[in-house]
ChimeraX commands (.cxc) that place a marker at each C-alpha (Angstrom):
marker #1 position 43.32,-57.33,-55.35 radius 0.5
marker #1 position 43.74,-58.80,-51.88 radius 0.5
marker #1 position 40.87,-60.06,-49.76 radius 0.5
marker #1 position 40.52,-61.29,-46.20 radius 0.5
marker #1 position 41.36,-64.91,-45.38 radius 0.5
marker #1 position 37.88,-66.29,-45.56 radius 0.5
marker #1 position 34.44,-64.89,-46.03 radius 0.5
marker #1 position 33.54,-66.05,-42.53 radius 0.5
marker #1 position 35.48,-63.05,-41.27 radius 0.5
marker #1 position 33.35,-60.59,-43.24 radius 0.5
marker #1 position 30.84,-60.72,-40.42 radius 0.5
marker #1 position 29.29,-58.21,-38.07 radius 0.5
marker #1 position 31.92,-57.68,-35.38 radius 0.5
marker #1 position 30.40,-56.73,-32.06 radius 0.5
marker #1 position 32.40,-53.54,-31.65 radius 0.5
marker #1 position 30.13,-52.73,-28.75 radius 0.5
marker #1 position 32.10,-55.31,-26.79 radius 0.5
marker #1 position 35.41,-53.75,-27.78 radius 0.5
marker #1 position 34.79,-50.07,-28.25 radius 0.5
marker #1 position 33.10,-46.95,-27.04 radius 0.5
marker #1 position 30.76,-44.71,-28.95 radius 0.5
marker #1 position 31.86,-41.20,-29.89 radius 0.5
marker #1 position 29.83,-39.87,-26.94 radius 0.5
marker #1 position 31.52,-42.30,-24.57 radius 0.5
marker #1 position 34.97,-41.16,-25.69 radius 0.5
marker #1 position 34.05,-37.51,-25.22 radius 0.5
marker #1 position 32.96,-38.25,-21.67 radius 0.5
marker #1 position 36.08,-40.28,-21.11 radius 0.5
marker #1 position 38.28,-37.42,-22.27 radius 0.5
marker #1 position 36.62,-35.08,-19.83 radius 0.5
marker #1 position 37.26,-37.59,-17.03 radius 0.5
marker #1 position 39.78,-40.37,-17.82 radius 0.5
marker #1 position 38.41,-42.50,-15.00 radius 0.5
marker #1 position 34.83,-42.25,-16.24 radius 0.5
marker #1 position 32.92,-44.17,-18.89 radius 0.5
marker #1 position 35.21,-47.11,-19.48 radius 0.5
marker #1 position 32.02,-49.08,-20.02 radius 0.5
marker #1 position 31.07,-50.75,-23.26 radius 0.5
marker #1 position 29.59,-48.67,-26.06 radius 0.5
marker #1 position 26.28,-49.43,-27.68 radius 0.5
marker #1 position 26.84,-49.07,-31.40 radius 0.5
marker #1 position 27.58,-51.84,-33.89 radius 0.5
marker #1 position 29.21,-50.38,-37.00 radius 0.5
marker #1 position 29.41,-52.01,-40.40 radius 0.5
marker #1 position 31.29,-55.20,-41.17 radius 0.5
marker #1 position 34.84,-55.72,-39.99 radius 0.5
marker #1 position 37.52,-57.47,-42.00 radius 0.5
marker #1 position 40.71,-59.30,-41.12 radius 0.5
marker #1 position 43.52,-57.51,-39.32 radius 0.5
marker #1 position 47.18,-58.50,-38.93 radius 0.5
marker #1 position 49.24,-58.09,-35.75 radius 0.5
marker #1 position 52.91,-59.02,-35.38 radius 0.5
marker #1 position 54.66,-58.96,-31.99 radius 0.5
marker #1 position 58.44,-59.40,-31.88 radius 0.5
marker #1 position 61.35,-59.18,-29.43 radius 0.5
marker #1 position 64.96,-59.60,-30.48 radius 0.5
marker #1 position 68.32,-57.93,-29.95 radius 0.5
marker #1 position 66.99,-55.61,-27.28 radius 0.5
marker #1 position 64.09,-54.37,-29.41 radius 0.5
marker #1 position 60.42,-54.97,-28.66 radius 0.5
marker #1 position 58.23,-54.04,-31.63 radius 0.5
marker #1 position 54.61,-54.60,-32.53 radius 0.5
marker #1 position 53.08,-53.95,-35.94 radius 0.5
marker #1 position 49.43,-53.96,-36.92 radius 0.5
marker #1 position 47.31,-53.47,-40.01 radius 0.5
marker #1 position 43.76,-52.36,-39.25 radius 0.5
marker #1 position 41.42,-53.54,-42.02 radius 0.5
marker #1 position 37.85,-52.43,-42.56 radius 0.5
marker #1 position 35.60,-50.81,-45.19 radius 0.5
marker #1 position 35.39,-47.56,-43.19 radius 0.5
marker #1 position 37.82,-44.65,-43.65 radius 0.5
marker #1 position 36.86,-42.40,-40.73 radius 0.5
marker #1 position 39.75,-43.31,-38.44 radius 0.5
marker #1 position 40.77,-41.64,-35.19 radius 0.5
marker #1 position 43.55,-41.46,-32.62 radius 0.5
marker #1 position 42.73,-40.67,-28.99 radius 0.5
marker #1 position 45.05,-39.60,-26.16 radius 0.5
marker #1 position 44.13,-40.12,-22.52 radius 0.5
marker #1 position 46.70,-38.88,-19.95 radius 0.5
marker #1 position 47.36,-40.79,-16.74 radius 0.5
marker #1 position 45.58,-40.15,-13.45 radius 0.5
marker #1 position 46.34,-41.43,-9.97 radius 0.5
marker #1 position 44.22,-44.47,-10.77 radius 0.5
marker #1 position 44.73,-45.10,-14.49 radius 0.5
marker #1 position 47.68,-45.32,-16.86 radius 0.5
marker #1 position 48.01,-42.91,-19.77 radius 0.5
marker #1 position 47.32,-44.32,-23.21 radius 0.5
marker #1 position 46.96,-43.82,-26.93 radius 0.5
marker #1 position 44.22,-45.68,-28.77 radius 0.5
marker #1 position 43.35,-46.01,-32.44 radius 0.5
marker #1 position 40.00,-46.72,-34.03 radius 0.5
marker #1 position 37.06,-45.18,-35.88 radius 0.5
marker #1 position 34.58,-42.39,-35.44 radius 0.5
marker #1 position 31.93,-45.01,-34.61 radius 0.5
marker #1 position 34.23,-47.35,-32.65 radius 0.5
marker #1 position 37.24,-45.43,-31.31 radius 0.5
marker #1 position 38.94,-48.21,-29.34 radius 0.5
marker #1 position 40.42,-50.86,-31.64 radius 0.5
marker #1 position 43.86,-51.11,-30.05 radius 0.5
marker #1 position 46.63,-49.08,-28.49 radius 0.5
marker #1 position 49.52,-48.72,-26.07 radius 0.5
marker #1 position 49.82,-47.34,-22.55 radius 0.5
marker #1 position 52.59,-45.47,-20.76 radius 0.5
marker #1 position 53.80,-48.72,-19.16 radius 0.5
marker #1 position 54.72,-50.19,-22.54 radius 0.5
marker #1 position 51.73,-52.52,-22.75 radius 0.5
marker #1 position 49.89,-53.05,-26.02 radius 0.5
marker #1 position 46.56,-54.68,-26.77 radius 0.5
marker #1 position 44.82,-55.16,-30.11 radius 0.5
marker #1 position 42.05,-57.40,-31.43 radius 0.5
marker #1 position 41.25,-59.78,-34.27 radius 0.5
marker #1 position 37.62,-60.18,-35.30 radius 0.5
marker #1 position 36.40,-63.78,-35.42 radius 0.5
marker #1 position 33.43,-65.83,-36.46 radius 0.5
marker #1 position 31.46,-66.89,-33.35 radius 0.5
marker #1 position 33.78,-68.86,-31.06 radius 0.5
marker #1 position 31.17,-70.54,-28.87 radius 0.5
marker #1 position 32.27,-68.60,-25.79 radius 0.5
marker #1 position 30.13,-69.19,-22.72 radius 0.5
marker #1 position 30.37,-67.43,-19.37 radius 0.5
marker #1 position 31.76,-69.17,-16.32 radius 0.5
marker #1 position 29.03,-69.02,-13.68 radius 0.5
marker #1 position 31.64,-68.70,-10.93 radius 0.5
marker #1 position 33.06,-65.44,-12.33 radius 0.5
marker #1 position 31.67,-61.90,-12.56 radius 0.5
marker #1 position 31.42,-60.20,-15.96 radius 0.5
marker #1 position 34.08,-57.59,-16.64 radius 0.5
marker #1 position 32.26,-54.27,-16.24 radius 0.5
marker #1 position 34.44,-52.07,-18.46 radius 0.5
marker #1 position 35.38,-51.71,-22.11 radius 0.5
marker #1 position 37.88,-54.55,-22.24 radius 0.5
marker #1 position 40.67,-52.93,-24.28 radius 0.5
marker #1 position 40.41,-49.51,-22.65 radius 0.5
marker #1 position 40.22,-51.20,-19.27 radius 0.5
marker #1 position 43.33,-53.27,-19.95 radius 0.5
marker #1 position 45.29,-50.21,-21.08 radius 0.5
marker #1 position 44.11,-48.21,-18.08 radius 0.5
marker #1 position 44.92,-50.80,-15.41 radius 0.5
marker #1 position 47.46,-53.36,-16.68 radius 0.5
marker #1 position 51.25,-53.01,-17.08 radius 0.5
marker #1 position 52.30,-56.52,-18.13 radius 0.5
marker #1 position 51.03,-59.59,-19.95 radius 0.5
marker #1 position 50.66,-61.28,-16.57 radius 0.5
marker #1 position 48.39,-58.47,-15.40 radius 0.5
marker #1 position 46.23,-59.05,-18.47 radius 0.5
marker #1 position 46.14,-62.78,-17.89 radius 0.5
marker #1 position 45.02,-62.20,-14.30 radius 0.5
marker #1 position 42.19,-59.98,-15.55 radius 0.5
marker #1 position 40.92,-62.55,-18.04 radius 0.5
marker #1 position 41.19,-65.31,-15.43 radius 0.5
marker #1 position 39.20,-63.29,-12.91 radius 0.5
marker #1 position 36.35,-62.12,-15.15 radius 0.5
marker #1 position 34.03,-63.29,-17.88 radius 0.5
marker #1 position 34.83,-61.23,-20.99 radius 0.5
marker #1 position 31.96,-61.55,-23.51 radius 0.5
marker #1 position 34.08,-60.04,-26.30 radius 0.5
marker #1 position 35.85,-63.41,-26.53 radius 0.5
marker #1 position 32.75,-64.63,-28.32 radius 0.5
marker #1 position 33.71,-62.67,-31.44 radius 0.5
marker #1 position 37.35,-61.63,-31.00 radius 0.5
marker #1 position 40.80,-62.60,-29.79 radius 0.5
marker #1 position 43.27,-60.22,-28.16 radius 0.5
marker #1 position 47.00,-60.01,-28.95 radius 0.5
marker #1 position 48.90,-58.51,-26.00 radius 0.5
marker #1 position 52.58,-57.55,-25.61 radius 0.5
marker #1 position 54.64,-55.70,-23.03 radius 0.5
marker #1 position 57.98,-53.88,-22.99 radius 0.5
marker #1 position 59.78,-56.91,-21.49 radius 0.5
marker #1 position 59.27,-58.74,-24.79 radius 0.5
marker #1 position 56.51,-61.02,-23.48 radius 0.5
marker #1 position 53.51,-61.58,-25.74 radius 0.5
marker #1 position 50.42,-63.73,-25.91 radius 0.5
marker #1 position 47.03,-63.95,-27.59 radius 0.5
marker #1 position 43.95,-64.33,-25.40 radius 0.5
marker #1 position 41.28,-66.36,-27.19 radius 0.5
marker #1 position 38.48,-68.81,-26.62 radius 0.5
marker #1 position 39.17,-72.22,-28.11 radius 0.5
marker #1 position 38.71,-75.89,-27.26 radius 0.5
marker #1 position 35.97,-74.89,-24.84 radius 0.5
marker #1 position 37.99,-72.56,-22.61 radius 0.5
marker #1 position 39.91,-69.29,-22.45 radius 0.5
marker #1 position 43.40,-69.83,-23.86 radius 0.5
marker #1 position 46.57,-67.80,-23.43 radius 0.5
marker #1 position 48.51,-68.63,-26.59 radius 0.5
marker #1 position 52.25,-67.97,-26.55 radius 0.5
marker #1 position 54.96,-68.39,-29.16 radius 0.5
marker #1 position 58.03,-70.59,-28.97 radius 0.5
marker #1 position 60.08,-68.25,-31.15 radius 0.5
marker #1 position 61.03,-64.54,-31.08 radius 0.5
marker #1 position 57.87,-63.40,-32.81 radius 0.5
marker #1 position 54.14,-64.03,-32.62 radius 0.5
marker #1 position 51.57,-63.42,-35.36 radius 0.5
marker #1 position 47.85,-62.91,-34.87 radius 0.5
marker #1 position 45.26,-62.89,-37.63 radius 0.5
marker #1 position 41.61,-63.87,-37.78 radius 0.5
marker #1 position 41.46,-67.48,-36.69 radius 0.5
marker #1 position 41.56,-69.27,-33.34 radius 0.5
marker #1 position 45.10,-70.62,-33.00 radius 0.5
marker #1 position 44.24,-73.15,-30.31 radius 0.5
marker #1 position 41.79,-74.80,-32.73 radius 0.5
marker #1 position 44.43,-75.30,-35.45 radius 0.5
marker #1 position 45.68,-78.81,-36.05 radius 0.5
marker #1 position 48.86,-79.92,-37.81 radius 0.5
marker #1 position 50.03,-76.37,-38.55 radius 0.5
marker #1 position 47.32,-75.85,-41.17 radius 0.5
marker #1 position 46.91,-72.10,-40.73 radius 0.5
marker #1 position 43.86,-70.86,-42.70 radius 0.5
marker #1 position 45.16,-67.39,-43.57 radius 0.5
marker #1 position 47.46,-66.13,-46.33 radius 0.5
marker #1 position 48.40,-63.11,-44.21 radius 0.5
marker #1 position 49.59,-65.32,-41.37 radius 0.5
marker #1 position 51.63,-67.48,-43.75 radius 0.5
marker #1 position 53.15,-64.44,-45.49 radius 0.5
marker #1 position 54.20,-62.82,-42.22 radius 0.5
marker #1 position 55.60,-66.09,-40.89 radius 0.5
marker #1 position 57.72,-66.63,-44.00 radius 0.5
marker #1 position 59.22,-63.13,-43.83 radius 0.5
marker #1 position 59.97,-63.29,-40.12 radius 0.5
marker #1 position 61.29,-66.85,-40.09 radius 0.5
marker #1 position 63.83,-65.95,-42.77 radius 0.5
marker #1 position 64.99,-62.77,-40.98 radius 0.5
marker #1 position 68.04,-62.60,-38.73 radius 0.5
marker #1 position 67.51,-59.13,-37.25 radius 0.5
marker #1 position 64.52,-57.24,-35.93 radius 0.5
marker #1 position 63.96,-53.66,-37.06 radius 0.5
marker #1 position 61.22,-51.17,-37.81 radius 0.5
marker #1 position 61.98,-51.75,-41.50 radius 0.5
marker #1 position 61.33,-55.47,-41.12 radius 0.5
marker #1 position 57.97,-54.96,-39.43 radius 0.5
marker #1 position 57.05,-52.38,-42.07 radius 0.5
marker #1 position 57.84,-54.95,-44.76 radius 0.5
marker #1 position 55.54,-57.47,-43.09 radius 0.5
marker #1 position 52.74,-54.91,-42.89 radius 0.5
marker #1 position 53.22,-53.91,-46.52 radius 0.5
marker #1 position 53.17,-57.52,-47.72 radius 0.5
marker #1 position 50.02,-58.31,-45.73 radius 0.5
marker #1 position 48.06,-55.11,-46.37 radius 0.5
marker #1 position 44.71,-55.36,-48.11 radius 0.5
marker #1 position 43.06,-53.35,-50.87 radius 0.5
marker #1 position 39.65,-53.33,-52.46 radius 0.5
marker #1 position 36.72,-54.08,-50.21 radius 0.5
marker #1 position 38.85,-55.31,-47.30 radius 0.5
marker #1 position 40.90,-52.17,-46.91 radius 0.5
marker #1 position 43.92,-51.50,-44.70 radius 0.5
marker #1 position 42.83,-48.15,-43.28 radius 0.5
marker #1 position 45.84,-47.57,-41.03 radius 0.5
marker #1 position 48.97,-49.32,-39.83 radius 0.5
marker #1 position 51.10,-48.86,-36.72 radius 0.5
marker #1 position 54.53,-49.93,-35.54 radius 0.5
marker #1 position 55.00,-49.60,-31.78 radius 0.5
marker #1 position 58.33,-49.54,-29.97 radius 0.5
marker #1 position 57.18,-50.69,-26.54 radius 0.5
marker #1 position 60.45,-49.90,-24.77 radius 0.5
marker #1 position 60.70,-46.34,-26.06 radius 0.5
marker #1 position 56.98,-45.59,-26.06 radius 0.5
marker #1 position 57.06,-44.57,-29.72 radius 0.5
marker #1 position 54.50,-45.33,-32.41 radius 0.5
marker #1 position 54.96,-45.06,-36.18 radius 0.5
marker #1 position 51.65,-44.35,-37.92 radius 0.5
marker #1 position 50.78,-45.00,-41.59 radius 0.5
marker #1 position 47.55,-44.14,-43.39 radius 0.5
marker #1 position 45.84,-46.26,-46.06 radius 0.5
marker #1 position 48.78,-48.64,-46.67 radius 0.5
marker #1 position 51.04,-45.75,-47.74 radius 0.5
marker #1 position 54.33,-46.80,-46.15 radius 0.5
marker #1 position 56.23,-43.92,-47.74 radius 0.5
marker #1 position 54.75,-41.33,-45.38 radius 0.5
marker #1 position 55.00,-41.87,-41.66 radius 0.5
marker #1 position 54.03,-39.89,-38.57 radius 0.5
marker #1 position 56.10,-40.76,-35.49 radius 0.5
marker #1 position 54.69,-39.99,-32.05 radius 0.5
marker #1 position 56.32,-40.20,-28.63 radius 0.5
marker #1 position 53.58,-41.20,-26.21 radius 0.5
marker #1 position 55.06,-39.37,-23.25 radius 0.5
marker #1 position 55.28,-36.11,-25.18 radius 0.5
marker #1 position 51.82,-36.47,-26.70 radius 0.5
marker #1 position 50.19,-37.10,-23.33 radius 0.5
marker #1 position 51.64,-33.83,-22.04 radius 0.5
marker #1 position 49.41,-32.05,-24.57 radius 0.5
marker #1 position 46.31,-33.23,-22.76 radius 0.5
marker #1 position 43.20,-35.22,-23.52 radius 0.5
marker #1 position 42.08,-35.12,-27.12 radius 0.5
marker #1 position 40.91,-37.04,-30.16 radius 0.5
marker #1 position 42.19,-36.41,-33.69 radius 0.5
marker #1 position 41.06,-37.53,-37.10 radius 0.5
marker #1 position 43.91,-39.80,-38.14 radius 0.5
marker #1 position 44.00,-38.74,-41.83 radius 0.5
marker #1 position 44.51,-35.12,-40.75 radius 0.5
marker #1 position 48.02,-36.04,-39.58 radius 0.5
marker #1 position 49.16,-36.73,-43.14 radius 0.5
marker #1 position 50.08,-34.51,-46.08 radius 0.5
marker #1 position 49.06,-37.08,-48.68 radius 0.5
marker #1 position 45.83,-39.04,-48.55 radius 0.5
marker #1 position 44.99,-41.67,-51.17 radius 0.5
marker link #1:1,2 radius 0.2
marker link #1:2,3 radius 0.2
marker link #1:3,4 radius 0.2
marker link #1:4,5 radius 0.2
marker link #1:5,6 radius 0.2
marker link #1:6,7 radius 0.2
marker link #1:7,8 radius 0.2
marker link #1:8,9 radius 0.2
marker link #1:9,10 radius 0.2
marker link #1:10,11 radius 0.2
marker link #1:11,12 radius 0.2
marker link #1:12,13 radius 0.2
marker link #1:13,14 radius 0.2
marker link #1:14,15 radius 0.2
marker link #1:15,16 radius 0.2
marker link #1:16,17 radius 0.2
marker link #1:17,18 radius 0.2
marker link #1:18,19 radius 0.2
marker link #1:19,20 radius 0.2
marker link #1:20,21 radius 0.2
marker link #1:21,22 radius 0.2
marker link #1:22,23 radius 0.2
marker link #1:23,24 radius 0.2
marker link #1:24,25 radius 0.2
marker link #1:25,26 radius 0.2
marker link #1:26,27 radius 0.2
marker link #1:27,28 radius 0.2
marker link #1:28,29 radius 0.2
marker link #1:29,30 radius 0.2
marker link #1:30,31 radius 0.2
marker link #1:31,32 radius 0.2
marker link #1:32,33 radius 0.2
marker link #1:33,34 radius 0.2
marker link #1:34,35 radius 0.2
marker link #1:35,36 radius 0.2
marker link #1:36,37 radius 0.2
marker link #1:37,38 radius 0.2
marker link #1:38,39 radius 0.2
marker link #1:39,40 radius 0.2
marker link #1:40,41 radius 0.2
marker link #1:41,42 radius 0.2
marker link #1:42,43 radius 0.2
marker link #1:43,44 radius 0.2
marker link #1:44,45 radius 0.2
marker link #1:45,46 radius 0.2
marker link #1:46,47 radius 0.2
marker link #1:47,48 radius 0.2
marker link #1:48,49 radius 0.2
marker link #1:49,50 radius 0.2
marker link #1:50,51 radius 0.2
marker link #1:51,52 radius 0.2
marker link #1:52,53 radius 0.2
marker link #1:53,54 radius 0.2
marker link #1:54,55 radius 0.2
marker link #1:55,56 radius 0.2
marker link #1:56,57 radius 0.2
marker link #1:57,58 radius 0.2
marker link #1:58,59 radius 0.2
marker link #1:59,60 radius 0.2
marker link #1:60,61 radius 0.2
marker link #1:61,62 radius 0.2
marker link #1:62,63 radius 0.2
marker link #1:63,64 radius 0.2
marker link #1:64,65 radius 0.2
marker link #1:65,66 radius 0.2
marker link #1:66,67 radius 0.2
marker link #1:67,68 radius 0.2
marker link #1:68,69 radius 0.2
marker link #1:69,70 radius 0.2
marker link #1:70,71 radius 0.2
marker link #1:71,72 radius 0.2
marker link #1:72,73 radius 0.2
marker link #1:73,74 radius 0.2
marker link #1:74,75 radius 0.2
marker link #1:75,76 radius 0.2
marker link #1:76,77 radius 0.2
marker link #1:77,78 radius 0.2
marker link #1:78,79 radius 0.2
marker link #1:79,80 radius 0.2
marker link #1:80,81 radius 0.2
marker link #1:81,82 radius 0.2
marker link #1:82,83 radius 0.2
marker link #1:83,84 radius 0.2
marker link #1:84,85 radius 0.2
marker link #1:85,86 radius 0.2
marker link #1:86,87 radius 0.2
marker link #1:87,88 radius 0.2
marker link #1:88,89 radius 0.2
marker link #1:89,90 radius 0.2
marker link #1:90,91 radius 0.2
marker link #1:91,92 radius 0.2
marker link #1:92,93 radius 0.2
marker link #1:93,94 radius 0.2
marker link #1:94,95 radius 0.2
marker link #1:95,96 radius 0.2
marker link #1:96,97 radius 0.2
marker link #1:97,98 radius 0.2
marker link #1:98,99 radius 0.2
marker link #1:99,100 radius 0.2
marker link #1:100,101 radius 0.2
marker link #1:101,102 radius 0.2
marker link #1:102,103 radius 0.2
marker link #1:103,104 radius 0.2
marker link #1:104,105 radius 0.2
marker link #1:105,106 radius 0.2
marker link #1:106,107 radius 0.2
marker link #1:107,108 radius 0.2
marker link #1:108,109 radius 0.2
marker link #1:109,110 radius 0.2
marker link #1:110,111 radius 0.2
marker link #1:111,112 radius 0.2
marker link #1:112,113 radius 0.2
marker link #1:113,114 radius 0.2
marker link #1:114,115 radius 0.2
marker link #1:115,116 radius 0.2
marker link #1:116,117 radius 0.2
marker link #1:117,118 radius 0.2
marker link #1:118,119 radius 0.2
marker link #1:119,120 radius 0.2
marker link #1:120,121 radius 0.2
marker link #1:121,122 radius 0.2
marker link #1:122,123 radius 0.2
marker link #1:123,124 radius 0.2
marker link #1:124,125 radius 0.2
marker link #1:125,126 radius 0.2
marker link #1:126,127 radius 0.2
marker link #1:127,128 radius 0.2
marker link #1:128,129 radius 0.2
marker link #1:129,130 radius 0.2
marker link #1:130,131 radius 0.2
marker link #1:131,132 radius 0.2
marker link #1:132,133 radius 0.2
marker link #1:133,134 radius 0.2
marker link #1:134,135 radius 0.2
marker link #1:135,136 radius 0.2
marker link #1:136,137 radius 0.2
marker link #1:137,138 radius 0.2
marker link #1:138,139 radius 0.2
marker link #1:139,140 radius 0.2
marker link #1:140,141 radius 0.2
marker link #1:141,142 radius 0.2
marker link #1:142,143 radius 0.2
marker link #1:143,144 radius 0.2
marker link #1:144,145 radius 0.2
marker link #1:145,146 radius 0.2
marker link #1:146,147 radius 0.2
marker link #1:147,148 radius 0.2
marker link #1:148,149 radius 0.2
marker link #1:149,150 radius 0.2
marker link #1:150,151 radius 0.2
marker link #1:151,152 radius 0.2
marker link #1:152,153 radius 0.2
marker link #1:153,154 radius 0.2
marker link #1:154,155 radius 0.2
marker link #1:155,156 radius 0.2
marker link #1:156,157 radius 0.2
marker link #1:157,158 radius 0.2
marker link #1:158,159 radius 0.2
marker link #1:159,160 radius 0.2
marker link #1:160,161 radius 0.2
marker link #1:161,162 radius 0.2
marker link #1:162,163 radius 0.2
marker link #1:163,164 radius 0.2
marker link #1:164,165 radius 0.2
marker link #1:165,166 radius 0.2
marker link #1:166,167 radius 0.2
marker link #1:167,168 radius 0.2
marker link #1:168,169 radius 0.2
marker link #1:169,170 radius 0.2
marker link #1:170,171 radius 0.2
marker link #1:171,172 radius 0.2
marker link #1:172,173 radius 0.2
marker link #1:173,174 radius 0.2
marker link #1:174,175 radius 0.2
marker link #1:175,176 radius 0.2
marker link #1:176,177 radius 0.2
marker link #1:177,178 radius 0.2
marker link #1:178,179 radius 0.2
marker link #1:179,180 radius 0.2
marker link #1:180,181 radius 0.2
marker link #1:181,182 radius 0.2
marker link #1:182,183 radius 0.2
marker link #1:183,184 radius 0.2
marker link #1:184,185 radius 0.2
marker link #1:185,186 radius 0.2
marker link #1:186,187 radius 0.2
marker link #1:187,188 radius 0.2
marker link #1:188,189 radius 0.2
marker link #1:189,190 radius 0.2
marker link #1:190,191 radius 0.2
marker link #1:191,192 radius 0.2
marker link #1:192,193 radius 0.2
marker link #1:193,194 radius 0.2
marker link #1:194,195 radius 0.2
marker link #1:195,196 radius 0.2
marker link #1:196,197 radius 0.2
marker link #1:197,198 radius 0.2
marker link #1:198,199 radius 0.2
marker link #1:199,200 radius 0.2
marker link #1:200,201 radius 0.2
marker link #1:201,202 radius 0.2
marker link #1:202,203 radius 0.2
marker link #1:203,204 radius 0.2
marker link #1:204,205 radius 0.2
marker link #1:205,206 radius 0.2
marker link #1:206,207 radius 0.2
marker link #1:207,208 radius 0.2
marker link #1:208,209 radius 0.2
marker link #1:209,210 radius 0.2
marker link #1:210,211 radius 0.2
marker link #1:211,212 radius 0.2
marker link #1:212,213 radius 0.2
marker link #1:213,214 radius 0.2
marker link #1:214,215 radius 0.2
marker link #1:215,216 radius 0.2
marker link #1:216,217 radius 0.2
marker link #1:217,218 radius 0.2
marker link #1:218,219 radius 0.2
marker link #1:219,220 radius 0.2
marker link #1:220,221 radius 0.2
marker link #1:221,222 radius 0.2
marker link #1:222,223 radius 0.2
marker link #1:223,224 radius 0.2
marker link #1:224,225 radius 0.2
marker link #1:225,226 radius 0.2
marker link #1:226,227 radius 0.2
marker link #1:227,228 radius 0.2
marker link #1:228,229 radius 0.2
marker link #1:229,230 radius 0.2
marker link #1:230,231 radius 0.2
marker link #1:231,232 radius 0.2
marker link #1:232,233 radius 0.2
marker link #1:233,234 radius 0.2
marker link #1:234,235 radius 0.2
marker link #1:235,236 radius 0.2
marker link #1:236,237 radius 0.2
marker link #1:237,238 radius 0.2
marker link #1:238,239 radius 0.2
marker link #1:239,240 radius 0.2
marker link #1:240,241 radius 0.2
marker link #1:241,242 radius 0.2
marker link #1:242,243 radius 0.2
marker link #1:243,244 radius 0.2
marker link #1:244,245 radius 0.2
marker link #1:245,246 radius 0.2
marker link #1:246,247 radius 0.2
marker link #1:247,248 radius 0.2
marker link #1:248,249 radius 0.2
marker link #1:249,250 radius 0.2
marker link #1:250,251 radius 0.2
marker link #1:251,252 radius 0.2
marker link #1:252,253 radius 0.2
marker link #1:253,254 radius 0.2
marker link #1:254,255 radius 0.2
marker link #1:255,256 radius 0.2
marker link #1:256,257 radius 0.2
marker link #1:257,258 radius 0.2
marker link #1:258,259 radius 0.2
marker link #1:259,260 radius 0.2
marker link #1:260,261 radius 0.2
marker link #1:261,262 radius 0.2
marker link #1:262,263 radius 0.2
marker link #1:263,264 radius 0.2
marker link #1:264,265 radius 0.2
marker link #1:265,266 radius 0.2
marker link #1:266,267 radius 0.2
marker link #1:267,268 radius 0.2
marker link #1:268,269 radius 0.2
marker link #1:269,270 radius 0.2
marker link #1:270,271 radius 0.2
marker link #1:271,272 radius 0.2
marker link #1:272,273 radius 0.2
marker link #1:273,274 radius 0.2
marker link #1:274,275 radius 0.2
marker link #1:275,276 radius 0.2
marker link #1:276,277 radius 0.2
marker link #1:277,278 radius 0.2
marker link #1:278,279 radius 0.2
marker link #1:279,280 radius 0.2
marker link #1:280,281 radius 0.2
marker link #1:281,282 radius 0.2
marker link #1:282,283 radius 0.2
marker link #1:283,284 radius 0.2
marker link #1:284,285 radius 0.2
marker link #1:285,286 radius 0.2
marker link #1:286,287 radius 0.2
marker link #1:287,288 radius 0.2
marker link #1:288,289 radius 0.2
marker link #1:289,290 radius 0.2
marker link #1:290,291 radius 0.2
marker link #1:291,292 radius 0.2
marker link #1:292,293 radius 0.2
marker link #1:293,294 radius 0.2
view
């Protein structure tokens, strides 16, 4: 049985800072430019999640395992408007925005954290929208995201960090550490994000078995592929109380996402974002996409 890295991560995650309520999403679907604001519900405890961002040989792939003790997962499609980019987001019935990709090839996800000590900068306004939905709606590159976090106070940094990648192969993790907002980048062709503040780590002592497992697999690999990312997700998935409820592999250049349910990597649903957005605004129960459910 696999558990999260440390029991400090089995805490109440303030999804209200990251997500919208079911009502908010319904309103947002009716008007994609409306109700990007924060939701008001705090669902049950969140557990560690694993995100891997990689660029090599012309490919730009991102994989994620979403871990929580809640099986009611969703996928939401919001087509573009004159003001906002189109996007696909994954989450839960009580917190529908846990990560996703937009039609510009930008991805954002989140890792839950123990309290980081984040404090607002009195010289900056507070970001008025749901941070992840707002990023997907208005940003096309990692630099756009950095500019947003530099301009605004983002209270969600008090309990989360945000892995971001774009179709150029750039990636970073936005986090609060060492008393300030940090934009953590990698010096190699991949970047891993789990549930600890990287800028607080000293001497390479990473406090997470999932991080170490992913790093070992990727550091020993010579080629990037969907199969490689799937292997990382399989090796870092969780069972038991800290459950991997869904997994994704995004191709940011092609705008394609591979979707897996409940750590079953033998059955995959592949979606082309451009084609899906043509079908209009909608939200689906993620398990309904699959023939076999554990």
